[in-house]
C-alpha positions as CSV (number, residue, x, y, z in Angstrom):
1,X,-3.8,-4.6,12.2
2,X,-2.5,-5.5,8.8
3,X,-0.4,-3.1,6.7
4,X,-0.5,-3.6,2.9
5,X,1.7,-0.7,1.7
6,X,5.2,0.0,3.1
7,X,8.9,-0.1,2.1
8,X,10.4,-2.3,4.8
9,X,12.5,-4.5,2.5
10,X,16.0,-3.3,2.7
11,X,18.3,-2.2,-0.1
12,X,16.0,-2.3,-3.1
13,X,14.1,1.0,-3.2
14,X,13.8,4.3,-1.4
15,X,12.8,2.5,1.8
16,X,14.9,0.8,4.5
17,X,18.6,1.1,3.8
18,X,19.8,-2.0,5.6
19,X,18.6,-5.0,7.6
20,X,18.9,-3.1,10.9
21,X,16.5,-0.4,9.6
22,X,14.1,-3.0,8.3
23,X,14.0,-4.7,11.7
24,X,13.7,-1.4,13.5
25,X,10.6,-0.5,11.4
26,X,9.0,-3.8,11.9
27,X,9.6,-3.8,15.7
28,X,8.0,-0.4,15.9
29,X,5.1,-1.5,13.8
30,X,4.5,-4.4,16.1
31,X,4.6,-2.0,19.1
32,X,1.7,0.0,17.8
33,X,-0.5,-3.0,16.9
34,X,0.5,-4.4,13.5
35,X,0.4,-8.1,13.4
36,X,1.0,-8.7,9.7
37,X,2.7,-6.7,7.0
38,X,2.7,-7.1,3.2
39,X,6.0,-5.7,2.1
40,X,5.5,-3.6,-1.1
41,X,8.8,-2.3,-2.6
42,X,8.5,-0.1,-5.6
43,X,8.6,-1.8,-9.0
44,X,9.4,0.6,-11.9
45,X,10.6,-0.9,-15.2
46,X,14.1,0.0,-16.4
47,X,14.8,1.8,-13.1
48,X,16.9,1.3,-10.0
49,X,13.7,0.0,-8.4
50,X,13.2,-3.1,-10.5
51,X,14.4,-6.0,-8.3
52,X,12.9,-9.3,-9.4
53,X,10.9,-11.7,-7.3
54,X,13.9,-13.9,-6.5
55,X,15.7,-11.0,-4.9
56,X,12.7,-9.9,-3.0
57,X,12.0,-13.4,-1.7
58,X,15.6,-13.7,-0.5
59,X,15.3,-10.5,1.5
60,X,12.0,-11.4,3.0
61,X,13.3,-14.8,4.2
62,X,16.3,-13.1,5.8
63,X,13.9,-10.7,7.6
64,X,11.6,-13.6,8.8
65,X,14.6,-15.3,10.3
66,X,15.8,-12.2,12.1
67,X,12.3,-11.5,13.4
68,X,12.2,-15.0,14.8
69,X,15.6,-14.5,16.4
70,X,14.4,-11.3,18.1
71,X,11.0,-12.7,19.0
72,X,9.1,-10.0,17.1
73,X,5.6,-11.2,16.5
74,X,4.8,-10.0,13.1
75,X,3.9,-12.0,10.0
76,X,5.6,-11.0,6.7
77,X,4.1,-11.3,3.2
78,X,5.4,-10.2,-0.2
79,X,3.9,-7.8,-2.7
80,X,4.9,-4.7,-4.8
81,X,3.9,-1.2,-5.3
82,X,3.7,-1.3,-9.1
83,X,4.2,1.9,-11.0
84,X,1.7,1.9,-13.8
85,X,3.2,0.6,-17.0
86,X,2.4,-1.6,-20.0
87,X,2.6,-5.4,-19.8
88,X,2.2,-5.7,-16.1
89,X,0.6,-9.1,-16.6
90,X,3.6,-10.4,-18.6
91,X,6.0,-9.1,-15.9
92,X,4.1,-11.0,-13.3
93,X,4.3,-14.2,-15.3
94,X,8.1,-13.7,-15.9
95,X,8.7,-13.2,-12.1
96,X,9.4,-9.5,-12.1
97,X,6.4,-8.3,-10.3
98,X,4.6,-9.7,-7.3
99,X,0.9,-9.2,-6.5
100,X,-0.1,-8.8,-2.9
101,X,0.7,-12.2,-1.3
102,X,0.4,-13.8,-4.7
103,X,-3.3,-13.0,-4.8
104,X,-5.6,-11.4,-7.4
105,X,-5.0,-8.0,-5.6
106,X,-2.3,-5.7,-6.9
107,X,-1.2,-2.3,-5.6
108,X,-0.8,0.2,-8.4
109,X,0.8,3.7,-8.3
110,X,0.2,6.5,-10.7
111,X,2.5,9.5,-11.4
112,X,2.0,12.0,-8.6
113,X,2.0,15.2,-10.7
114,X,0.8,14.3,-14.2
115,X,-2.1,12.4,-15.9
116,X,-1.3,9.5,-18.2
117,X,-3.6,9.2,-21.2
118,X,-3.3,5.4,-21.1
119,X,-3.8,4.7,-17.4
120,X,-7.5,3.8,-17.5
121,X,-6.9,1.5,-20.5
122,X,-4.1,-0.3,-18.7
123,X,-6.2,-0.7,-15.5
124,X,-9.2,-1.8,-17.4
125,X,-7.2,-4.5,-19.1
126,X,-5.9,-5.8,-15.8
127,X,-9.4,-5.9,-14.3
128,X,-10.7,-7.6,-17.4
129,X,-8.1,-10.3,-16.8
130,X,-9.4,-10.8,-13.2
131,X,-7.1,-8.5,-11.2
132,X,-8.4,-6.7,-8.2
133,X,-6.6,-3.3,-8.7
134,X,-5.9,-1.2,-5.6
135,X,-4.9,2.3,-6.3
136,X,-2.2,3.5,-3.9
137,X,-2.8,6.8,-2.0
138,X,-5.2,8.6,-4.4
139,X,-5.2,11.6,-2.0
140,X,-1.6,12.3,-3.2
141,X,-2.3,12.6,-6.9
142,X,-2.5,16.1,-8.4
143,X,-5.2,15.0,-10.8
144,X,-7.7,14.2,-8.0
145,X,-6.6,17.2,-5.8
146,X,-7.5,19.5,-8.7
147,X,-10.8,17.7,-9.4
148,X,-11.9,14.9,-7.1
149,X,-14.7,14.0,-9.6
150,X,-11.9,12.5,-11.9
151,X,-11.7,9.7,-9.4
152,X,-15.2,8.5,-10.3
153,X,-13.8,7.2,-13.6
154,X,-11.5,4.8,-11.6
155,X,-14.2,3.8,-9.1
156,X,-16.6,3.1,-12.0
157,X,-14.0,0.5,-13.2
158,X,-14.2,-1.2,-9.8
159,X,-10.8,0.0,-8.7
160,X,-10.3,-0.1,-4.9
161,X,-8.6,2.7,-2.9
162,X,-5.8,2.5,-0.4
163,X,-5.3,5.7,1.7
164,X,-2.2,6.7,3.6
165,X,-3.4,7.3,7.1
166,X,-0.6,9.8,7.7
167,X,-2.3,12.1,5.2
168,X,-4.5,13.2,8.2
169,X,-1.4,14.7,9.9
170,X,-0.8,16.9,6.9
171,X,2.4,15.1,5.9
172,X,1.5,15.3,2.2
173,X,0.1,18.8,2.3
174,X,-3.3,20.3,2.9
175,X,-4.8,19.2,-0.5
176,X,-4.0,15.6,0.3
177,X,-5.4,15.9,3.8
178,X,-8.6,17.4,2.4
179,X,-9.1,14.6,-0.2
180,X,-8.3,12.0,2.4
181,X,-11.0,13.3,4.7
182,X,-13.5,13.5,1.9
183,X,-12.9,9.9,0.8
184,X,-12.8,8.7,4.4
185,X,-16.1,10.3,5.3
186,X,-17.7,9.0,2.1
187,X,-16.4,5.5,3.0
188,X,-14.7,5.1,-0.4
189,X,-11.5,3.6,0.9
190,X,-11.0,-0.1,0.8
191,X,-8.0,-0.1,3.1
192,X,-5.6,2.3,5.0
193,X,-1.9,1.8,5.2
194,X,1.3,3.3,6.5
195,X,3.5,3.7,3.4
196,X,6.4,3.7,5.9
197,X,9.9,4.1,4.4
198,X,12.2,4.7,7.3
199,X,12.5,3.9,11.0
200,X,12.9,7.6,12.0
201,X,9.5,8.6,10.8
202,X,7.1,10.4,13.2
203,X,4.3,8.0,12.1
204,X,4.8,5.8,15.1
205,X,4.3,8.7,17.5
206,X,1.4,10.1,15.6
207,X,-0.4,6.8,15.0
208,X,-2.6,6.7,18.2
209,X,-3.9,10.2,17.5
210,X,-4.4,9.4,13.8
211,X,-6.4,6.3,14.7
212,X,-8.6,8.4,17.0
213,X,-9.2,10.9,14.2
214,X,-10.2,8.2,11.7
215,X,-12.7,6.8,14.2
216,X,-14.0,10.2,15.0
217,X,-14.6,10.9,11.3
218,X,-16.2,7.5,10.7
219,X,-16.5,4.9,13.5
220,X,-14.5,2.0,15.0
221,X,-16.1,-0.6,12.8
222,X,-15.1,1.2,9.7
223,X,-11.5,1.6,11.0
224,X,-11.4,-2.1,11.7
225,X,-12.7,-2.8,8.2
226,X,-10.0,-0.7,6.7
227,X,-7.1,-1.9,8.8
228,X,-8.0,-5.5,9.7
229,X,-10.8,-7.2,7.8
230,X,-10.2,-5.9,4.2
231,X,-6.4,-6.4,4.4
232,X,-7.1,-9.9,5.6
233,X,-9.2,-10.5,2.5
234,X,-6.2,-9.6,0.5
235,X,-3.9,-12.1,2.3
236,X,-6.6,-14.8,1.9
237,X,-7.3,-13.8,-1.7
238,X,-11.0,-13.3,-0.8
239,X,-12.3,-11.3,-3.8
240,X,-15.8,-10.7,-2.4
241,X,-16.1,-6.9,-1.9
242,X,-18.8,-5.5,0.4
C-alpha cells in the first residue's frame, strides 16, 4: 500500500515530535503493509507550519538514512498538505510548497468548520494551470456534513477526493463516518490515506478491521485502486484518471 497523507516528518507541524517518533510511525506503517509513504506536513502561510522545501528535504533525507540503518523497507517521498490560500502556484515556484512527489498532484486542505467564499476560485485557477487537486478528507468538513450536495461543485471542477480511512472507526465523529461511507459506496474517492500524526495512535490496531469494512462496503479491487494503484499514479505523475 501507499500512503499519500500523513505527518511523519518530525518537528515541523503537529505530527511526529522527534526522529524517534517518525521512525516508530514508519516502522508500524511498514508492519501493516505500507511500502511507500508520501510525507505531507502542513503548509500554512505566516504560521508555525510554514517550513520551506529545503528544511523538509533535509528531514526526509535524515529519515531515509535512519530507515536504511534499521532495515525498514519503506520508500519515502515528499509532499505537503496545503491549507487553501492565495498564490499557491507562486509559493511552489519559490520553494515554499511541495506538490506530491513534485508531480502535478497537490493535496489541499479546507477550513474544517467554515466556508471560504474564494475557495472554488482558487481551486479553479490551480486546475486551469494544470494541477491535479486532491481535496484532503472531505468527510471532515462541516460544509459537506451539513449538505453533501455542496461537494458536487468541487467534483464538477475535476477535484479528486482523499478519504481518511480511520473515519470508519468514528474517530472524527458520526457525521464524518456517515459522509465517508456515502462517498465510499458511491465510489467517489480517488484515494484513501492514514492522516497519521503520532506513533501512539490506535490506527495500527484498527487497520485490519478498517480494511475489511472498506472491502465489505465496496470490493477488494476498489480498495486496491484507492490504496495502491491511484497512489502509484501520483508518485509516477500519471494524470490519466479512470
